[in-house]
N, C-alpha and C positions, 0 to 999 in steps of 0.2 A: 609386620609388627603385630604383636598380639594385643588386641584392644580390650579383651575382657572375656569373662566366662559367664554364660547364662545358665541358670538352672530353672527347672519347672517345665510346664507343659501348657501351651495355649490351646484352649478349646478342646481339651482331651476328651476322648470317648470314654464311656464308663465301663466297657467290657474289660475283663481282666485276662491276662495271658498266662497266669500262673506265676510262681516265684521266679525272680530273676536274681541270680547271684551278683552281688556287688553292683546293684543297679545305679547307685548314686555316682560311682566312679565311671561307669561305662556309658552314661546317658547325658553327660554335660555337653552343651552345645558350645563349641569353640568358635570364636568370631575373629576373622582376620579382615583387615581393612586397608584401603589405600586412601587415606585422608578424606573420608566422607565428612562434609561440612556439618551435617545435621546429626551426627552420631555414628556409632559403629554400624557397618553393614552386617545384618544379621539374618539368620535362617532359624525359624522356630517351628516346633511341632504344632500341627493342627489336628484334624480328625484322623483317627487311625492309630493312636497311641494311648496306652493306659496311664494311670497317675504316676507310675515310676518312670515313664518315658519309653517303655518297651512297646514294640509293635503289638497290636491286638490281632487275633487269629484271622479276622476278615481281610487283613492286608497281607496274608501269607499263603503258602501252598496248602495249609491246613483247612482252607475254605475254598470251595470251587470258584468263588467270585474273584479271589486274589486281587482285590482293589488296590490301586495306588493310593498313598496317603495324601492328606491335605497338609499343606505347609504354608507358612507365612514368611514374607520378606519385609525387611525394613531398611531404610537409608541406603537405597541403591546409589552407588557413587555417580557423580556427574561424569559425563563422557562415556557412559555405558552404551554401546551400540545394541547389545542384546544380552540376555541371560541364558545360561545353560545349567542344567541340573543333572547330577549323576548320583547313582547309588552303587556302592562297592561293598561286597562282603569282605571284611578285613581279615577274617580267619582263613579264607581260601583264595583271596584276591580275584574273585569273580565279579564281573560287571553285570549288575541286575537291571540297570536303567540308565538310559541316556536320553535326555530331552533337550532339544536345541531350539533356537529361534524364539525364545520366550521374550516378548516385548519388554524393553527396559522399564516401562512404567507399571509393570505388573507388581502387585503387592502380595501375591500369594497364589496358590493353586488349590482348587477344591478336590477332595478325594474323588478318584476315578473320573477325572475330567482333564481334557487337554485344553490349555489356554488357546484362544484363537490366534493363529499365526505360528504357534509352536509345532514342532514335529518330533517324533521319536526315532531314534536310530537303533541299529542292530545291537543286541546285548550278547553276552557270552552263552546264552541259551538258544541262540539262533532265531530270536524273535525281535520284532521292532515294536516292543511294548514294555511295560513294567512286568517284571517277574519278581514276585514277592519273596521274602525270606523263607528258606527251606533247609535249615540245618538237619543233619541226621537225627532221628528220634533220640531223645534223652540228652541232647546237647544244646548249648547256647552259642550262637554266632553273633558278632557285632557288625552292624551295617552303617557305613559312613555315607550320609547324604551331604553333598556339597553343591552349593549354589555359586556359580562363577559369574562375575561381571566381565564381559568381553569388550575389548577395544574395537573389534571388527567381527562381523558375523562369521560363523562356520559355514563354508560353502554348502550349497544344497546337494552337492555330490556326496556328502557324508550322509549315507542313507542305509537302506536295507542290505546293501552289498558291501559296505565298508567294514573291515574288521573293527570290533569294538575298541580294542586297544589303540588303534590308529585314530579313531574319532576322539577318544579321551585325550590323546596327545595333541590333537588339533585344538580342542577346548583349552587345555592347559597352556598351550603356546599363545593363545589370544587373550588369556585372562590377565587382568591387572588387579583384581581383588577377588576374594572368595570368603564364603562363610560356610561353616560345616557343623554338623551335629552327628553324634553316634547313637544309634538305637539298637538295643539287643532284641533277640527273639529266642525263646527257649521252646523247643519242640518236645511235646510229651508223647 
């Protein structure tokens, strides 16, 4: 059930990433929920995004640091065993980030930090870490970040040797609610 659409950016960074075509349409955060009693289950932008909602270069391959972004969570549904977070490039269907085992009581993540108890799984770039946006020069890609509320934890066997698509299927199979946002990045 679609609970609503959120616009804006919480705790946005001030760096600009250049012009973003149709930023308003491509950066809205869509919220899906499974009857959260305190309001809709949401995922919102934190540190690492500009005022339009696009990634800033620090969170991409255009910066040697390639930091993961900060994100905020609200109204995690009752009955959540743990949370999982994914980032997929919608334009080429590449998995950039899989984070598992996020404690259900977590209300967000800080840029370039792993929440205690969480772990990262293998992505489509052969790394067990965040790999930031990196579209071809002169193009814009859209990246969907999805926060999943899971009924049961993803087994610890989903790790650096499990194919990313298989880990994503395990997350989706265990999910009973999700919240997502789409953030673009234009590479100059």
